[in-house]
DOSEDO-755150 format. One record per residue (C-alpha): residue in three letters; x, y, z. Coordinates in Angstrom, 3 decimals. Layout:
BEGIN
TORNU   res       east      north         up
TORNU   ALA          X          Y          Z
...
! end
This chain:
BEGIN
TORNU   res       east      north         up
TORNU   MET      5.507    -14.976     -4.397
TORNU   ASP      9.236    -14.429     -4.112
TORNU   ALA     10.731    -11.387     -2.388
TORNU   SER     11.976     -9.746     -5.592
TORNU   ARG      8.508     -9.900     -7.177
TORNU   ALA      6.914     -8.566     -3.992
TORNU   GLY      9.417     -5.705     -3.978
TORNU   THR      8.630     -4.908     -7.609
TORNU   LEU      4.897     -4.864     -6.897
TORNU   ALA      5.434     -2.640     -3.847
TORNU   ALA      7.524     -0.249     -5.955
TORNU   GLN      4.770     -0.075     -8.581
TORNU   LEU      2.141      0.568     -5.917
TORNU   ALA      4.345      3.266     -4.391
TORNU   ARG      4.652      5.032     -7.751
TORNU   LYS      0.931      4.800     -8.514
TORNU   SER     -0.189      5.885     -5.046
TORNU   SER      2.486      8.453     -4.118
TORNU   VAL      2.942      6.530     -0.855
TORNU   THR      6.556      5.624     -0.146
TORNU   GLN      7.687      2.058     -0.666
TORNU   GLY      9.061      2.056      2.880
TORNU   TYR      5.668      3.001      4.306
TORNU   ILE      3.958      0.304      2.236
TORNU   ALA      6.480     -2.263      3.510
TORNU   LYS      5.779     -1.224      7.113
TORNU   LEU      2.040     -1.637      6.517
TORNU   GLU      2.601     -5.105      5.049
TORNU   LEU      4.781     -6.134      7.985
TORNU   GLY      2.351     -4.785     10.552
TORNU   MET      4.803     -2.145     11.756
TORNU   LYS      2.283      0.587     10.906
TORNU   LYS     -1.157     -0.144     12.270
TORNU   ASN     -3.321      2.907     11.561
TORNU   PRO     -2.666      4.623      8.235
TORNU   SER     -4.443      7.939      7.750
TORNU   LEU     -7.592      8.135      5.657
TORNU   PRO     -5.803     10.128      2.917
TORNU   THR     -3.172      7.372      2.688
TORNU   ILE     -5.847      4.685      2.522
TORNU   LYS     -7.597      6.633     -0.242
TORNU   LYS     -4.367      6.885     -2.257
TORNU   LEU     -3.702      3.163     -1.926
TORNU   ALA     -7.288      2.236     -2.792
TORNU   ARG     -7.235      4.463     -5.878
TORNU   ALA     -3.912      2.966     -7.016
TORNU   LEU     -5.213     -0.570     -6.480
TORNU   GLY     -8.543      0.160     -8.138
TORNU   VAL    -10.585     -0.961     -5.132
TORNU   PRO    -13.094      0.811     -2.883
TORNU   VAL    -11.687      2.275      0.345
TORNU   THR    -13.983     -0.031      2.303
TORNU   GLU    -12.126     -3.056      0.927
TORNU   LEU     -8.924     -1.871      2.581
TORNU   LEU    -10.691     -1.300      5.881
TORNU   GLU    -11.954     -4.874      6.224
! end
């Protein structure tokens, strides 16, 4: 996947989850290691997956 497509997908996830695109980027890059449970819940809901899937 090219960088522009990845950025577009991150922006869409940010809008759907109410988590900032910058925070999502830091998670993807491993710069943030332990997101809070409320953040994980928001991301899981936006992605349509169970929270447990994001914890694996």
